[in-house]
C-alpha positions in Angstrom: 0.0 0.0 0.0 1.4 3.4 -1.0 1.8 6.3 1.4 -1.5 7.9 0.3 -3.3 4.8 1.2 -1.7 4.9 4.7 -2.8 8.5 5.1 -6.4 7.7 4.1 -6.4 4.8 6.7 -5.1 7.1 9.4 -7.6 9.8 8.6 -10.5 7.3 8.6 -9.3 6.0 11.9 -9.1 9.5 13.4 -12.6 10.2 12.0 -14.0 7.0 13.4 -12.5 7.9 16.8 -14.0 11.3 16.7 -17.4 9.9 15.8 -17.3 7.5 18.7 -16.1 10.2 21.1 -18.9 12.5 19.9 -21.4 9.7 20.4 -20.1 9.1 23.9 -20.3 12.8 24.7 -24.0 12.8 23.6 -24.7 9.9 26.0 -23.1 12.0 28.8 -25.6 14.7 28.1 -24.9 18.4 28.6 -21.9 19.9 30.4 -24.0 22.1 32.6 -27.1 21.3 34.7 -30.4 22.0 33.0 -33.3 23.4 34.9 -36.8 21.9 35.2 -37.9 24.3 32.5 -35.6 25.5 29.7 -36.8 29.1 29.2 -34.2 29.8 26.5 -32.4 27.9 23.7 -29.1 28.6 22.1 -29.3 30.1 18.6 -26.2 30.7 16.6 -27.4 33.9 14.8 -28.6 35.7 17.9 -26.9 33.7 20.7 -30.1 32.6 22.4 -33.8 33.1 22.2 -36.9 32.1 24.1 -38.2 28.5 23.9 -41.0 28.4 21.3 -44.6 27.8 22.6 -43.4 27.6 26.2 -46.1 27.9 28.9 -44.8 28.2 32.4 -45.8 29.7 35.7 -43.6 32.5 37.3 -43.8 34.0 40.7 -42.3 37.5 40.9 -42.2 38.5 44.5 -45.7 37.1 45.2 -47.1 38.0 41.9 -48.1 34.7 40.3 -48.7 34.6 36.6 -48.2 32.6 33.4 -45.6 33.3 30.8 -46.8 32.2 27.4 -44.3 32.4 24.5 -45.5 32.4 20.9 -44.1 30.2 18.1 -41.1 32.5 17.7 -40.2 32.2 21.4 -41.3 35.7 22.3 -43.4 36.8 25.2 -46.1 38.1 22.9 -49.2 37.1 20.8 -48.8 35.5 17.4 -48.0 37.8 14.5 -48.1 36.8 10.9 -45.3 37.9 8.6 -47.9 39.4 6.2 -49.0 42.8 7.3 -52.7 43.6 6.9 -53.8 46.6 5.0 -54.0 49.9 7.1 -51.9 48.3 9.9 -49.0 50.4 11.3 -46.4 48.0 12.7 -43.9 48.7 15.4 -41.1 46.2 16.0 -39.9 46.5 19.6 -36.4 45.3 20.1 -34.6 44.9 23.5 -33.6 42.7 26.4 -35.5 41.5 29.5 -37.2 44.9 29.9 -38.9 44.4 26.5 -39.6 40.7 27.2 -41.1 41.6 30.6 -41.6 38.0 31.8 -42.2 39.4 35.3 -45.7 40.4 34.3 -48.6 38.9 32.3 -48.4 39.6 28.6 -51.4 41.9 28.7 -49.5 44.0 31.2 -46.2 44.3 29.3 -45.1 47.7 28.0 -45.3 46.6 24.4 -49.0 45.6 24.8 -49.8 48.8 26.8 -48.1 50.7 23.9 -50.3 49.0 21.3 -53.5 49.5 23.3 -52.7 53.1 24.0 -52.0 54.0 20.4 -55.1 52.2 19.2 -57.3 54.3 21.6 -56.4 57.4 19.6 -55.7 55.9 16.2 -57.1 57.3 13.0 -60.3 55.6 11.8 -58.5 53.8 9.0 -55.4 52.8 11.1 -54.7 49.9 13.4 -51.5 49.7 15.4 -49.7 46.4 16.0 -46.6 46.2 18.3 -44.5 43.1 17.9 -42.2 42.3 20.8 -38.8 41.0 19.9 -37.2 41.2 23.3 -35.2 38.4 24.9 -33.4 38.5 28.3 -29.8 39.7 28.1 -29.9 40.5 24.4 -27.6 43.4 23.5 -27.5 45.8 20.5 -25.5 43.4 18.4 -28.1 40.7 18.9 -30.9 43.2 18.1 -29.2 44.0 14.8 -28.7 40.3 14.0 -32.4 39.6 14.7 -33.6 42.4 12.5 -31.2 41.4 9.8 -32.1 37.8 9.8 -35.8 37.8 10.8 -37.3 41.1 12.0 -37.3 42.8 8.7 -39.7 40.2 7.3 -42.5 41.6 9.4 -42.3 44.8 7.3 -42.4 47.1 10.3 -43.2 50.8 9.8 -41.1 51.7 12.8 -38.4 49.9 14.8 -38.3 50.9 18.5 -35.2 49.7 20.3 -34.7 49.9 24.1 -31.2 50.7 25.3 -30.2 49.8 28.8 -27.0 51.6 29.9 -26.6 49.3 32.9 -25.5 46.4 30.7 -25.8 47.1 27.0 -22.4 48.7 26.9 -20.9 45.4 28.0 -23.2 43.1 26.2 -21.8 44.2 22.8 -18.2 43.1 23.6 -16.8 39.8 22.3 -17.1 36.5 24.2 -20.4 37.4 25.6 -22.1 34.2 26.7 -24.8 32.9 29.0 -25.7 29.3 30.1 -29.0 28.0 28.7 -30.4 24.5 28.2 -27.2 22.9 29.5 -24.5 24.7 27.4 -22.9 28.1 27.1 -24.6 30.1 24.3 -22.2 32.6 22.6 -23.6 35.9 21.3 -22.5 37.2 17.9 -20.7 40.5 18.0 -19.3 43.3 15.7 -15.8 44.8 15.6 -14.1 48.1 14.7 -11.1 47.2 12.5 -8.4 49.8 11.7 -10.8 52.5 13.0 -13.5 51.3 10.6 -16.7 49.5 11.7 -17.0 46.0 10.1 -20.7 45.5 9.4 -20.2 41.8 9.0 -21.0 39.7 12.0 -18.2 38.1 14.1 -18.6 34.9 16.1 -16.9 33.7 19.3 -15.5 30.2 19.7 -14.1 28.5 22.8 -10.3 28.4 22.7 -10.0 31.3 20.3 -9.1 34.6 21.9 -11.7 37.4 21.1 -11.1 40.2 18.6 -11.7 43.7 19.7 -8.5 45.7 19.1 -6.8 44.0 16.2 -8.7 42.3 13.5 -7.6 39.2 11.6 -9.6 37.8 8.7 -8.1 34.4 9.1 -8.9 34.4 12.8 -12.4 35.5 12.0 -12.9 32.6 9.6 -11.4 30.1 12.2 -13.7 31.4 15.0 -16.7 31.3 12.7 -16.1 27.7 11.7 -15.4 26.6 15.3 -18.5 28.5 16.5 -20.6 26.5 14.1 -19.0 23.3 15.3 -19.5 24.3 18.9 -23.3 24.8 18.4 -23.5 21.3 16.9 -20.9 19.2 18.7 -21.6 17.8 22.2 -17.9 16.9 22.5 -16.8 20.5 21.9 -19.4 21.7 24.4 -18.0 19.4 27.0 -14.5 20.6 26.3 -15.6 24.2 26.4 -15.1 24.7 30.2 -11.5 23.5 29.8 -10.8 25.9 27.0 -12.4 28.8 28.8 -11.0 28.0 32.3 -8.5 30.9 32.2 -10.6 33.2 29.9 -12.1 36.3 31.3 -14.6 38.7 29.7 -13.4 42.1 28.6 -14.9 44.4 31.2 -14.6 47.9 32.7 -12.0 48.8 35.2 -14.6 50.3 37.6 -18.2 49.1 38.4 -19.5 52.7 37.9 -17.4 53.3 34.8 -20.4 54.5 32.6 -21.2 57.1 35.3 -17.8 58.8 34.9 -16.7 61.0 32.1 -16.0 58.5 29.4 -12.9 60.4 28.2 -11.4 59.9 31.7 -12.1 56.2 32.0 -10.8 53.0 30.4 -10.4 52.1 26.8 -13.0 49.3 27.1 -15.8 51.8 27.8 -14.7 54.1 25.0 -14.6 51.2 22.6 -18.1 50.1 23.8 -19.5 53.6 23.1 -17.9 53.5 19.6 -19.5 50.1 18.9 -22.9 51.2 20.3 -22.8 54.2 18.0 -21.9 52.1 14.9 -24.3 49.3 15.6 -27.3 51.5 15.9 -26.2 53.5 12.9 -26.0 50.2 11.0 -29.5 49.2 12.3 -30.9 52.5 11.1 -29.3 52.0 7.7 -30.6 48.5 7.2 -34.1 49.6 8.5 -34.1 52.5 6.1 -33.3 50.2 3.2 -36.5 48.3 4.1 -38.5 51.5 4.3 -38.5 51.6 8.1 -37.6 54.3 10.5 -35.9 53.7 13.8 -36.3 55.3 17.3 -34.5 54.6 20.5 -35.6 54.5 24.1 -33.3 54.7 27.1 -34.2 52.4 29.9 -33.2 53.9 33.3 -31.5 51.3 35.5 -33.2 51.0 38.9 -30.0 52.1 40.6 -29.8 55.3 38.6 -33.4 56.2 39.5 -32.6 55.7 43.2 -29.6 57.9 42.8 -31.9 60.8 42.0 -34.8 60.1 44.3 -32.9 59.0 47.4 -31.1 61.9 48.9 -28.5 59.8 50.7 -27.6 57.6 47.8 -24.3 59.2 47.0 -23.4 59.6 50.6 -23.4 55.8 50.9 -20.7 55.4 48.2 -16.9 55.4 48.9 -15.3 58.9 48.8 -13.5 58.2 45.5 -16.9 57.3 43.9 -18.5 60.7 44.6 -17.7 62.2 41.2 -20.3 60.2 39.3 -23.4 61.2 37.3 -26.1 58.5 37.0 -27.5 60.0 33.8 -24.1 60.5 32.0 -24.6 57.4 29.9 -28.0 58.7 28.8 -26.5 62.1 27.9 -23.6 60.5 25.9 -25.9 58.1 24.1 -28.4 60.8 23.2 -25.6 63.0 21.8 -24.3 60.1 19.7 -27.7 59.2 18.3 -28.8 62.9 17.8 -25.7 63.4 15.7 -27.0 60.6 13.4 -30.5 62.1 13.5 -32.0 59.2 15.3 -34.8 60.2 17.7 -34.2 59.3 21.4 -36.6 59.1 24.3 -35.0 59.1 27.8 -37.3 57.5 30.3 -35.2 58.6 33.3 -36.8 62.0 33.9 -40.3 60.6 33.5 -39.6 57.9 36.1 -38.0 60.3 38.6 -40.9 62.8 38.2 -43.5 60.0 38.6 -41.9 58.6 41.8 -41.4 62.0 43.3 -45.1 62.9 42.7 -46.7 59.9 44.3 -44.0 57.6 45.6 -45.4 54.7 43.7 -42.7 52.1 42.9 -42.1 51.4 39.3 -39.7 48.5 39.9 -40.1 45.3 41.9 -38.7 45.6 45.4 -35.9 43.0 44.8 -36.1 42.3 41.1 -34.5 45.0 39.0 -37.3 45.0 36.3 -40.4 47.1 36.0 -43.5 46.0 37.9 -47.0 46.2 36.6 -47.2 49.9 37.1 -43.7 50.5 35.6 -44.7 48.6 32.4 -47.9 50.7 32.1 -46.1 54.0 32.6 -43.5 53.0 30.0 -46.1 52.0 27.4 -48.1 55.2 27.9 -45.0 57.5 27.9 -43.7 56.0 24.7 -47.1 56.3 23.0 -47.4 60.0 24.0 -43.9 60.7 22.8 -44.4 59.0 19.4 -47.6 61.0 18.9 -46.0 64.3 19.9 -43.0 63.7 17.6 -45.2 62.8 14.7 -43.6 59.4 14.4 -46.9 57.5 14.1 -50.2 58.3 12.3 -52.6 60.5 14.3 -56.1 61.7 13.8 -56.5 65.0 11.8 -55.8 68.1 13.8 -53.6 66.3 16.4 
């Protein structure tokens, strides 16, 4: 037998061994423990999404309700791709605040928004708000969702919720969460040689992330391994070993976004650059589909308390006194305004509401909006859209 025959035999032997090892890994199951209910499933294009047609009961600080997901895994009613005549569609993108699994679907901000707009809609217009929010999604995942699926709903308006508390971190590479027994890796975008690369990048266990220097060959390698990871139980079992000494790129200070960004670390500055570019790209792709985009800033619970509790800053260490809870909001608004993208900041609306009647808008322990908070958000957004002329209104309004 010639040497090529030997090579083929060796390769066949290696392939057979890999197949057997993969089969054994599948018998072992998943590398991480699965819960009684898998609320989310890994998805390569967006990292993870809700489990389709899931019905489960959730207790949020004594508030018992059912979370019912539609066939697309969203906490929303069913929506057909085909848009009916005289329907004005709003596609609402975001994370857990948009998903709002802490309340019944009828009480979510997206449903309140739809109901409120329809109460004052022109006779020949019906509003339809489609929720496309999944817990822990970041701007990169929102862009990927719109690019791969959201645009097919033919929305007239894309409304994206931005959460400064975590969205500045969630767009960085190697962003992953454990769902359904494995770590799901979110796609990301990169700035290469000071130019934004609108092509998606993927993370892969064992390959160092790209965020300062870009390599086309490394990108191809990571993309291939990422695809393999999502389909190989063996690779999934080896992932903890590969990632043992890997740490996510993070800020150097827990309140970094609340400091002047030009005086903080390079990670935060890079995150702001990416945020600016990603939403600009989303606006561009939405425009190509005949769709406008607006952005809503979600005030973190901690930032609201910083304004309504007089002793908040006094409780911080002395070297943390020079912070501004709304600085991320200001910076984000400046960036988006420069691109002529309308921005609504919910922070002052929340502060005014709490100061007026003291009614909590967040759960006591949970950091998300309670029933009242969701209602306020839906109503405020509706009023703002009408005032800005971003949605159809009755004659004379």
